[in-house]
C-alpha positions in Angstrom: -18.8 15.3 65.0 -17.6 18.8 66.0 -17.5 21.9 63.9 -13.8 21.3 62.9 -14.6 17.8 61.7 -17.6 19.1 59.7 -15.5 21.7 57.9 -12.7 19.2 57.3 -15.2 16.8 55.6 -16.6 19.7 53.5 -13.1 20.8 52.5 -11.6 17.4 51.7 -14.6 16.4 49.5 -14.6 19.7 47.7 -10.9 19.3 46.9 -11.2 15.7 45.8 -14.2 16.7 43.6 -12.2 19.5 42.1 -15.0 21.9 43.0 -17.8 19.9 41.2 -20.8 20.2 43.6 -22.4 17.0 42.3 -19.3 15.0 42.7 -18.7 16.6 46.1 -22.2 15.5 47.2 -21.5 11.9 46.1 -18.2 11.9 48.0 -19.9 13.3 51.1 -22.5 10.5 51.0 -19.6 8.0 50.6 -17.7 9.4 53.5 -20.7 9.8 55.8 -21.8 6.2 55.3 -18.4 5.2 56.8 -19.5 6.9 60.1 -22.1 6.0 62.6 -25.7 7.4 62.4 -25.1 9.8 65.3 -22.1 11.4 63.5 -24.3 11.8 60.3 -26.9 13.5 62.4 -24.4 15.9 63.9 -23.1 16.6 60.3 -26.7 17.3 59.3 -27.1 19.7 62.3 -24.0 21.6 61.4 -25.1 21.8 57.7 -28.7 22.9 58.5 -27.6 25.5 61.0 -25.3 27.1 58.4 -28.0 26.8 55.8 -30.4 28.7 58.0 -27.7 31.3 58.9 -27.2 32.0 55.2 -30.8 33.0 54.7 -29.8 36.7 54.3 -30.9 39.4 51.8 -27.3 40.3 51.0 -26.5 36.7 50.2 -29.5 36.4 48.0 -28.3 39.6 46.3 -24.9 37.9 45.8 -26.6 34.9 44.3 -28.6 37.1 42.0 -25.5 38.9 40.8 -23.4 35.7 40.4 -26.2 33.7 38.7 -27.7 36.6 36.8 -31.0 36.1 38.7 -31.9 33.7 41.5 -35.4 32.3 42.3 -36.2 31.0 45.8 -35.1 27.5 44.7 -31.9 28.8 43.0 -31.1 30.7 46.2 -31.7 27.5 48.3 -29.2 25.6 46.0 -26.8 28.5 46.2 -26.8 28.4 50.0 -25.9 24.7 49.9 -23.2 25.4 47.3 -21.8 28.2 49.5 -21.5 25.8 52.5 -19.7 23.4 50.1 -17.1 26.1 49.4 -15.7 25.6 52.9 -15.4 27.5 56.1 -13.3 30.5 54.9 -15.7 31.3 52.0 -18.8 30.6 53.9 -17.9 32.5 57.1 -16.6 35.4 55.1 -19.7 35.6 52.9 -22.1 35.2 55.9 -20.3 38.1 57.6 -20.1 40.3 54.4 -21.7 39.1 51.2 -19.7 41.6 49.2 -16.5 39.8 50.3 -17.3 37.1 47.8 -15.7 39.4 45.3 -12.3 38.5 46.9 -13.2 35.1 48.3 -14.1 33.4 45.0 -11.2 32.6 42.6 -13.7 32.5 39.7 -17.3 31.7 39.1 -18.9 29.9 36.2 -22.7 30.3 36.4 -23.0 27.1 34.3 -21.1 25.0 36.9 -21.0 26.9 40.1 -23.7 28.1 42.5 -25.9 25.0 42.4 -25.2 22.7 45.4 -28.7 21.3 45.9 -27.4 17.7 46.2 -25.0 18.8 49.0 -28.1 19.6 51.0 -29.3 16.0 50.8 -26.0 14.2 51.4 -26.7 13.6 55.2 -30.2 12.5 54.5 -29.1 10.0 51.9 -26.2 8.7 54.0 -28.4 8.3 57.1 -31.0 6.4 55.1 -28.3 4.1 53.6 -27.0 3.4 57.1 -30.3 2.9 58.9 -33.0 2.3 56.4 -34.9 5.1 58.0 -35.2 8.9 57.4 -32.9 11.3 59.3 -34.6 12.2 62.6 -35.6 15.8 63.5 -32.4 17.7 64.2 -33.8 19.7 67.1 -32.8 23.0 65.6 -34.8 26.2 65.9 -37.3 26.8 63.1 -35.8 28.2 59.9 -36.4 32.0 59.6 -39.6 32.9 57.7 -37.9 35.8 56.0 -34.3 36.5 55.1 -32.2 38.3 57.6 -31.2 41.9 56.9 -32.6 44.7 54.8 -34.7 43.7 51.8 -33.9 45.1 48.4 -35.4 44.9 44.9 -33.4 42.2 43.1 -34.7 43.4 39.8 -33.0 46.8 40.2 -29.4 46.6 39.0 -28.6 49.9 40.7 -29.8 48.6 44.1 -27.7 45.4 43.6 -24.6 47.5 42.6 -25.2 49.8 45.6 -25.6 46.9 48.1 -22.7 44.8 46.9 -20.4 47.1 44.9 -17.2 44.9 44.7 -19.2 41.8 43.7 -21.1 43.8 41.1 -18.0 45.4 39.7 -16.2 42.1 39.4 -19.0 39.9 38.0 -21.5 42.3 36.4 -19.7 45.5 35.9 -19.5 46.7 32.3 
């Protein structure tokens, strides 16, 4: 599975699930179990490399703004959700988190931002196919700290200064 096939699978399942991350995860498992175990492993590598790439202070700030707060676990789920939004949204946000102000049509903090199950789709599909756990993906260790310049998430002024367009659209008064 190459990068284009990875994103096509993400996009088709998101569209079919009408943006519901839980439904998208279920559809991903269903589609992945129609492939061979090697293809599922490649999918997992693509997903995990993007998950690691999204470990950025600015994206954590974006999650904080969109979700009105984001713990470590909430940020992990947000990163999975962000991948589930497809290549355009993910790549745009990974390059410039503030671009989410334009990349997202809307955002409902009750429904959006939690894609935890997307992060387990490849594991579940691989286990269904083989009866064993997904092997080590052979990727570099995940970063210990987010990439970029840290900021105080509890400080609304710092958030508004770092991501002004996103702040204005989703938290501005």
